[in-house]
N, CA and C atoms as a LAMMPS dump frame, in Angstrom:
ITEM: TIMESTEP
0
ITEM: NUMBER OF ATOMS
369
ITEM: BOX BOUNDS ff ff ff
-5.0000000000000000e+02 5.0000000000000000e+02
-5.0000000000000000e+02 5.0000000000000000e+02
-5.0000000000000000e+02 5.0000000000000000e+02
ITEM: ATOMS id mol type element x y z
1 1 1 N 16.211 4.282 13.732
2 1 2 C 15.839 3.403 12.696
3 1 3 C 14.517 3.502 11.95
4 2 1 N 14.689 3.566 10.779
5 2 2 C 13.447 3.627 9.934
6 2 3 C 12.485 2.339 10.073
7 3 1 N 11.083 2.604 10.276
8 3 2 C 10.431 1.692 10.411
9 3 3 C 9.056 1.889 9.737
10 4 1 N 8.279 0.962 8.964
11 4 2 C 7.188 0.991 8.383
12 4 3 C 6.379 -0.042 8.723
13 5 1 N 5.155 -0.15 9.675
14 5 2 C 4.728 -1.186 9.913
15 5 3 C 2.958 -1.33 9.366
16 6 1 N 2.815 -2.356 8.7
17 6 2 C 1.438 -2.598 8.144
18 6 3 C 0.374 -3.073 9.01
19 7 1 N -0.745 -3.179 8.833
20 7 2 C -1.75 -3.776 9.682
21 7 3 C -3.199 -3.647 9.033
22 8 1 N -4.01 -4.38 9.341
23 8 2 C -5.517 -3.946 8.685
24 8 3 C -5.771 -5.729 7.937
25 9 1 N -4.652 -6.418 7.724
26 9 2 C -5.162 -7.396 6.68
27 9 3 C -5.877 -8.373 7.116
28 10 1 N -6.427 -9.443 6.51
29 10 2 C -7.039 -10.54 7.16
30 10 3 C -8.059 -11.391 5.925
31 11 1 N -8.972 -12.15 6.48
32 11 2 C -9.419 -13.08 5.417
33 11 3 C -11.065 -12.562 5.245
34 12 1 N -11.443 -12.293 4.316
35 12 2 C -12.685 -11.63 3.906
36 12 3 C -13.264 -12.449 2.502
37 13 1 N -14.73 -12.2 2.37
38 13 2 C -15.326 -12.908 1.428
39 13 3 C -15.311 -11.78 -0.156
40 14 1 N -15.367 -12.543 -0.867
41 14 2 C -15.377 -11.765 -2.191
42 14 3 C -16.641 -10.382 -2.455
43 15 1 N -16.238 -9.302 -2.64
44 15 2 C -16.953 -8.315 -2.474
45 15 3 C -16.92 -7.365 -1.381
46 16 1 N -16.075 -8.061 -0.454
47 16 2 C -16.012 -7.159 0.84
48 16 3 C -14.943 -6.136 0.828
49 17 1 N -14.929 -5.301 1.827
50 17 2 C -13.975 -4.142 2.069
51 17 3 C -13.127 -4.462 3.302
52 18 1 N -12.102 -3.876 2.859
53 18 2 C -11.187 -4.009 4.107
54 18 3 C -10 -2.727 4.013
55 19 1 N -9.343 -2.304 5.248
56 19 2 C -8.75 -1.031 5.066
57 19 3 C -7.199 -1.317 5.571
58 20 1 N -6.304 -1.15 4.796
59 20 2 C -4.889 -1.085 5.175
60 20 3 C -4.365 0.084 5.868
61 21 1 N -3.552 -0.096 7.086
62 21 2 C -2.903 1.103 7.448
63 21 3 C -1.204 0.847 7.648
64 22 1 N -0.29 1.825 7.151
65 22 2 C 0.676 1.747 7.135
66 22 3 C 1.278 2.929 8.365
67 23 1 N 2.19 2.799 9.421
68 23 2 C 2.624 3.448 10.426
69 23 3 C 4.074 3.787 10.067
70 24 1 N 4.363 4.835 9.835
71 24 2 C 6.019 5.419 9.936
72 24 3 C 6.609 5.876 10.872
73 25 1 N 7.833 5.611 10.897
74 25 2 C 8.778 6.412 12.275
75 25 3 C 10.188 6.223 11.487
76 26 1 N 11.007 7.127 12.318
77 26 2 C 12.403 7.389 12.001
78 26 3 C 12.821 7.957 10.527
79 27 1 N 11.865 8.571 9.797
80 27 2 C 11.978 9.396 8.762
81 27 3 C 11.191 10.529 8.77
82 28 1 N 11.545 11.602 7.698
83 28 2 C 10.809 12.656 7.689
84 28 3 C 9.972 12.168 6.517
85 29 1 N 8.356 12.083 7.209
86 29 2 C 7.195 11.269 6.464
87 29 3 C 6.716 12.446 5.291
88 30 1 N 6.675 13.771 5.708
89 30 2 C 6.473 14.693 4.912
90 30 3 C 7.11 14.994 3.687
91 31 1 N 8.351 14.539 3.384
92 31 2 C 9.012 14.455 2.365
93 31 3 C 9.18 13.274 1.381
94 32 1 N 8.266 12.265 2.019
95 32 2 C 8.541 11.015 1.097
96 32 3 C 7.262 10.509 0.734
97 33 1 N 7.418 10.086 -0.658
98 33 2 C 6.281 9.058 -1.552
99 33 3 C 6.043 7.973 -0.812
100 34 1 N 4.766 7.634 -0.964
101 34 2 C 4.341 6.313 -0.325
102 34 3 C 3.725 5.317 -1.149
103 35 1 N 4.102 4.19 -1.41
104 35 2 C 3.476 3.495 -2.4
105 35 3 C 2.948 2.146 -1.8
106 36 1 N 2.086 1.265 -2.081
107 36 2 C 1.467 0.269 -1.738
108 36 3 C 1.894 -1.116 -2.897
109 37 1 N 2.435 -1.973 -2.489
110 37 2 C 2.613 -3.225 -3.356
111 37 3 C 2.096 -4.623 -2.618
112 38 1 N 2.033 -5.397 -3.648
113 38 2 C 1.745 -6.69 -3.467
114 38 3 C 2.189 -7.657 -4.139
115 39 1 N 2.344 -8.96 -3.32
116 39 2 C 2.871 -10.229 -3.932
117 39 3 C 2.289 -11.397 -3.51
118 40 1 N 1.778 -11.893 -4.904
119 40 2 C 0.904 -13.65 -4.262
120 40 3 C 2.203 -14.452 -4.532
121 41 1 N 1.684 -15.592 -4.003
122 41 2 C 2.451 -16.796 -3.807
123 41 3 C 2.757 -16.948 -5.396
124 42 1 N 4.229 -17.317 -5.389
125 42 2 C 4.939 -17.42 -6.855
126 42 3 C 4.98 -16.707 -7.729
127 43 1 N 4.65 -15.524 -7.563
128 43 2 C 4.298 -14.179 -8.622
129 43 3 C 5.2 -13.233 -8.132
130 44 1 N 5.658 -12.462 -8.971
131 44 2 C 6.537 -11.209 -8.56
132 44 3 C 5.808 -10.046 -7.933
133 45 1 N 6.562 -9.198 -7.169
134 45 2 C 5.949 -8.066 -6.471
135 45 3 C 5.376 -7.227 -7.434
136 46 1 N 4.349 -6.548 -7.25
137 46 2 C 3.714 -5.755 -8.376
138 46 3 C 3.231 -4.303 -7.736
139 47 1 N 3.093 -3.284 -8.226
140 47 2 C 2.702 -1.982 -7.822
141 47 3 C 1.252 -1.854 -7.832
142 48 1 N 0.731 -1.438 -6.723
143 48 2 C -0.656 -1.249 -6.655
144 48 3 C -1.075 -0.034 -6.566
145 49 1 N -0.877 0.88 -5.77
146 49 2 C -1.016 2.346 -5.758
147 49 3 C 0.207 3.305 -4.952
148 50 1 N 0.203 4.547 -5.27
149 50 2 C 1.167 5.316 -4.283
150 50 3 C 0.931 6.893 -4.498
151 51 1 N 1.461 7.382 -3.65
152 51 2 C 1.037 8.936 -3.538
153 51 3 C 2.439 9.654 -3.611
154 52 1 N 2.405 10.72 -3.834
155 52 2 C 3.545 11.769 -3.654
156 52 3 C 3.46 12.178 -2.139
157 53 1 N 4.781 12.988 -2.132
158 53 2 C 4.722 13.641 -0.154
159 53 3 C 3.891 13.87 0.126
160 54 1 N 2.883 15.028 -0.432
161 54 2 C 1.774 15.46 0.139
162 54 3 C 0.45 15.031 -0.202
163 55 1 N 0.405 13.799 -0.788
164 55 2 C -0.778 13.426 -1.365
165 55 3 C -1.59 14.164 -2.544
166 56 1 N -0.655 15.078 -3.385
167 56 2 C -1.492 16.122 -4.216
168 56 3 C -1.404 15.117 -5.487
169 57 1 N -0.826 13.873 -5.699
170 57 2 C -0.949 13.076 -6.764
171 57 3 C -1.028 11.556 -6.52
172 58 1 N -1.406 10.862 -7.135
173 58 2 C -1.573 9.549 -7.05
174 58 3 C -1.571 8.661 -8.202
175 59 1 N -1.241 7.395 -8.285
176 59 2 C -1.195 6.42 -9.212
177 59 3 C -1.891 5.21 -8.993
178 60 1 N -2.531 4.354 -9.845
179 60 2 C -3.025 3.358 -9.427
180 60 3 C -2.764 2.077 -10.763
181 61 1 N -2.819 0.905 -10.269
182 61 2 C -2.568 -0.107 -11.381
183 61 3 C -4.022 -0.569 -11.834
184 62 1 N -3.928 -0.447 -13.165
185 62 2 C -5.368 -0.615 -13.861
186 62 3 C -6.149 -1.661 -13.242
187 63 1 N -5.75 -2.847 -12.674
188 63 2 C -6.442 -3.893 -11.798
189 63 3 C -7.346 -3.549 -10.427
190 64 1 N -6.977 -2.328 -9.983
191 64 2 C -7.372 -2.048 -8.847
192 64 3 C -8.109 -0.629 -8.835
193 65 1 N -8.051 0.165 -10.258
194 65 2 C -8.433 1.539 -10.128
195 65 3 C -9.975 1.507 -10.189
196 66 1 N -10.481 2.242 -9.279
197 66 2 C -12.118 2.183 -8.983
198 66 3 C -12.3 1.715 -8.021
199 67 1 N -11.599 0.919 -7.393
200 67 2 C -11.871 -0.267 -6.444
201 67 3 C -11.221 0.404 -4.923
202 68 1 N -9.888 0.553 -5.01
203 68 2 C -8.96 0.804 -4.333
204 68 3 C -8.602 2.192 -4.041
205 69 1 N -8.267 2.929 -2.996
206 69 2 C -8.192 4.445 -2.879
207 69 3 C -7.038 4.489 -1.654
208 70 1 N -6.081 5.221 -1.935
209 70 2 C -4.889 5.507 -0.917
210 70 3 C -5.386 6.747 -0.658
211 71 1 N -4.702 7.185 0.621
212 71 2 C -4.64 8.417 1.35
213 71 3 C -3.651 8.296 2.375
214 72 1 N -3.416 9.347 2.848
215 72 2 C -2.245 9.831 3.899
216 72 3 C -2.637 10.783 4.682
217 73 1 N -2.024 10.695 5.924
218 73 2 C -2.162 11.784 7.043
219 73 3 C -0.834 12.019 7.466
220 74 1 N -0.272 13.198 7.2
221 74 2 C 1.24 13.233 7.502
222 74 3 C 1.303 13.894 8.867
223 75 1 N 0.317 14.369 9.277
224 75 2 C 0.307 14.393 10.869
225 75 3 C 0.401 13.312 11.926
226 76 1 N -0.275 12.357 11.008
227 76 2 C -0.165 10.959 11.88
228 76 3 C 1.079 10.065 11.252
229 77 1 N 1.849 10.396 10.314
230 77 2 C 2.916 9.763 10.022
231 77 3 C 2.373 8.143 9.272
232 78 1 N 1.202 8.14 8.534
233 78 2 C 0.353 7.102 8.29
234 78 3 C -0.095 7.133 6.868
235 79 1 N -0.079 6.172 6.147
236 79 2 C -0.552 5.95 4.878
237 79 3 C -1.551 4.764 4.767
238 80 1 N -2.801 4.819 4.094
239 80 2 C -3.854 3.889 3.992
240 80 3 C -4.375 3.466 3.061
241 81 1 N -4.713 2.151 2.48
242 81 2 C -5.353 1.67 1.585
243 81 3 C -6.624 1.114 1.724
244 82 1 N -7.688 1.801 1.098
245 82 2 C -8.907 1.329 1.222
246 82 3 C -9.529 0.541 0.214
247 83 1 N -10.052 -1.03 0.509
248 83 2 C -9.814 -1.977 -0.743
249 83 3 C -11.227 -2.231 -0.762
250 84 1 N -12.241 -1.921 -1.607
251 84 2 C -13.421 -2.211 -2.109
252 84 3 C -13.669 -3.083 -2.809
253 85 1 N -14.649 -4.149 -2.968
254 85 2 C -15.121 -4.889 -4.121
255 85 3 C -13.902 -6.087 -3.926
256 86 1 N -13.696 -6.453 -3.315
257 86 2 C -12.36 -7.328 -3.14
258 86 3 C -12.553 -8.657 -4.111
259 87 1 N -11.767 -9.106 -5.007
260 87 2 C -11.586 -10.18 -5.42
261 87 3 C -10.851 -11.299 -5.111
262 88 1 N -11.072 -12.577 -5.286
263 88 2 C -10.21 -13.489 -5.062
264 88 3 C -8.534 -13.06 -5.564
265 89 1 N -8.509 -12.513 -6.731
266 89 2 C -7.287 -12.103 -7.434
267 89 3 C -6.461 -11.078 -6.629
268 90 1 N -7.372 -10.543 -5.553
269 90 2 C -6.282 -9.392 -4.646
270 90 3 C -5.81 -10.27 -3.606
271 91 1 N -5.721 -11.478 -3.531
272 91 2 C -5.271 -12.14 -2.565
273 91 3 C -3.364 -12.023 -2.75
274 92 1 N -2.989 -11.576 -1.684
275 92 2 C -1.451 -11.318 -1.795
276 92 3 C -0.994 -10.922 -0.184
277 93 1 N 0.283 -10.532 -0.232
278 93 2 C 0.868 -9.905 1.12
279 93 3 C 1.031 -8.664 0.539
280 94 1 N 0.536 -7.697 1.043
281 94 2 C 0.572 -6.071 1.087
282 94 3 C 1.497 -5.514 1.613
283 95 1 N 2.425 -5.044 0.965
284 95 2 C 3.715 -4.062 1.77
285 95 3 C 3.352 -2.559 1.566
286 96 1 N 3.726 -1.687 2.406
287 96 2 C 3.929 0.124 2.152
288 96 3 C 5.339 0.047 2.026
289 97 1 N 5.977 1.019 1.101
290 97 2 C 7.165 1.391 1.153
291 97 3 C 7.277 2.967 0.562
292 98 1 N 8.351 3.587 0.947
293 98 2 C 8.885 5.004 1.025
294 98 3 C 9.869 5.424 -0.098
295 99 1 N 9.804 6.207 -0.725
296 99 2 C 10.851 7.048 -1.346
297 99 3 C 10.906 8.432 -1.154
298 100 1 N 11.999 9.069 -1.612
299 100 2 C 11.945 10.561 -1.592
300 100 3 C 10.842 11.166 -2.704
301 101 1 N 9.926 12.064 -2.054
302 101 2 C 8.901 13.102 -2.793
303 101 3 C 8.103 12.345 -3.588
304 102 1 N 8.594 11.692 -4.786
305 102 2 C 7.492 11.553 -6.113
306 102 3 C 7.404 10.181 -5.855
307 103 1 N 6.262 9.603 -6.25
308 103 2 C 5.738 8.46 -6.541
309 103 3 C 6.322 7.773 -7.673
310 104 1 N 6.796 6.477 -7.569
311 104 2 C 7.392 5.981 -8.708
312 104 3 C 6.338 4.328 -8.569
313 105 1 N 6.205 3.615 -10.094
314 105 2 C 5.895 2.289 -10.107
315 105 3 C 7.075 1.226 -9.949
316 106 1 N 8.158 1.711 -10.014
317 106 2 C 9.623 0.827 -10.055
318 106 3 C 9.674 0.606 -8.44
319 107 1 N 9.537 -0.93 -8.144
320 107 2 C 9.736 -1.448 -6.89
321 107 3 C 11.495 -1.231 -6.32
322 108 1 N 12.211 -0.997 -7.409
323 108 2 C 13.72 -0.636 -7.005
324 108 3 C 14.024 0.681 -6.7
325 109 1 N 13.204 1.302 -6.699
326 109 2 C 13.508 2.71 -6.214
327 109 3 C 12.642 3.222 -5.051
328 110 1 N 12.244 2.134 -4.317
329 110 2 C 11.824 2.47 -2.99
330 110 3 C 12.774 1.891 -1.736
331 111 1 N 13.238 2.798 -0.825
332 111 2 C 14.108 2.476 0.011
333 111 3 C 13.825 2.077 1.188
334 112 1 N 12.763 2.005 2.051
335 112 2 C 12.476 1.295 3.145
336 112 3 C 10.872 0.617 2.61
337 113 1 N 10.892 -0.636 3.457
338 113 2 C 9.592 -1.386 3.051
339 113 3 C 9.268 -1.918 4.696
340 114 1 N 8.091 -2.117 4.591
341 114 2 C 7.412 -2.92 5.837
342 114 3 C 7.537 -4.265 5.582
343 115 1 N 6.9 -5.018 6.795
344 115 2 C 7.156 -6.493 6.961
345 115 3 C 5.783 -7.015 5.97
346 116 1 N 4.931 -6.405 5.85
347 116 2 C 3.694 -6.842 4.788
348 116 3 C 2.546 -7.357 5.606
349 117 1 N 1.462 -7.364 5.592
350 117 2 C 0.323 -8.041 5.782
351 117 3 C -0.737 -8.569 4.946
352 118 1 N -1.127 -9.882 5.414
353 118 2 C -1.559 -10.678 4.527
354 118 3 C -3.27 -10.353 4.104
355 119 1 N -3.599 -10.51 2.914
356 119 2 C -5.016 -10.259 2.554
357 119 3 C -5.449 -11.622 1.692
358 120 1 N -6.435 -12.26 2.341
359 120 2 C -7.145 -13.547 1.746
360 120 3 C -8.33 -13.038 1.353
361 121 1 N -8.79 -13.399 -0.023
362 121 2 C -10.252 -13.056 -0.347
363 121 3 C -10.541 -14.486 -0.833
364 122 1 N -11.913 -15 -0.394
365 122 2 C -12.237 -16.356 -0.61
366 122 3 C -13.246 -15.999 -1.598
367 123 1 N -13.531 -16.644 -2.264
368 123 2 C -14.716 -16.688 -3.381
369 123 3 C -16.212 -17.232 -3.141
């Protein structure tokens, strides 16, 4: 059974940093592109960042570019999201997701999803 498990969320002050982790099992991790998405209450799920199967290509939403960094460690079957200079607007449930090979910003193209981890940024 494929399983993606996020961790590392929490409550922080604006300007703080947080690092999220996503651990994958039950799939060939080194053939999968990985993405991070987020969903705030009452809002649609949105693309945050993603990386191709080997980490050789990345994409970032304009709202997080320069503040967030995605990375992966295929030997550990894990993908990470380093979030710096956090803003209240970043408050959301953050999800990791997997699809074959190439990163996409399209939510519907991802096959597997984690349960999400809450990030709350106070002013």
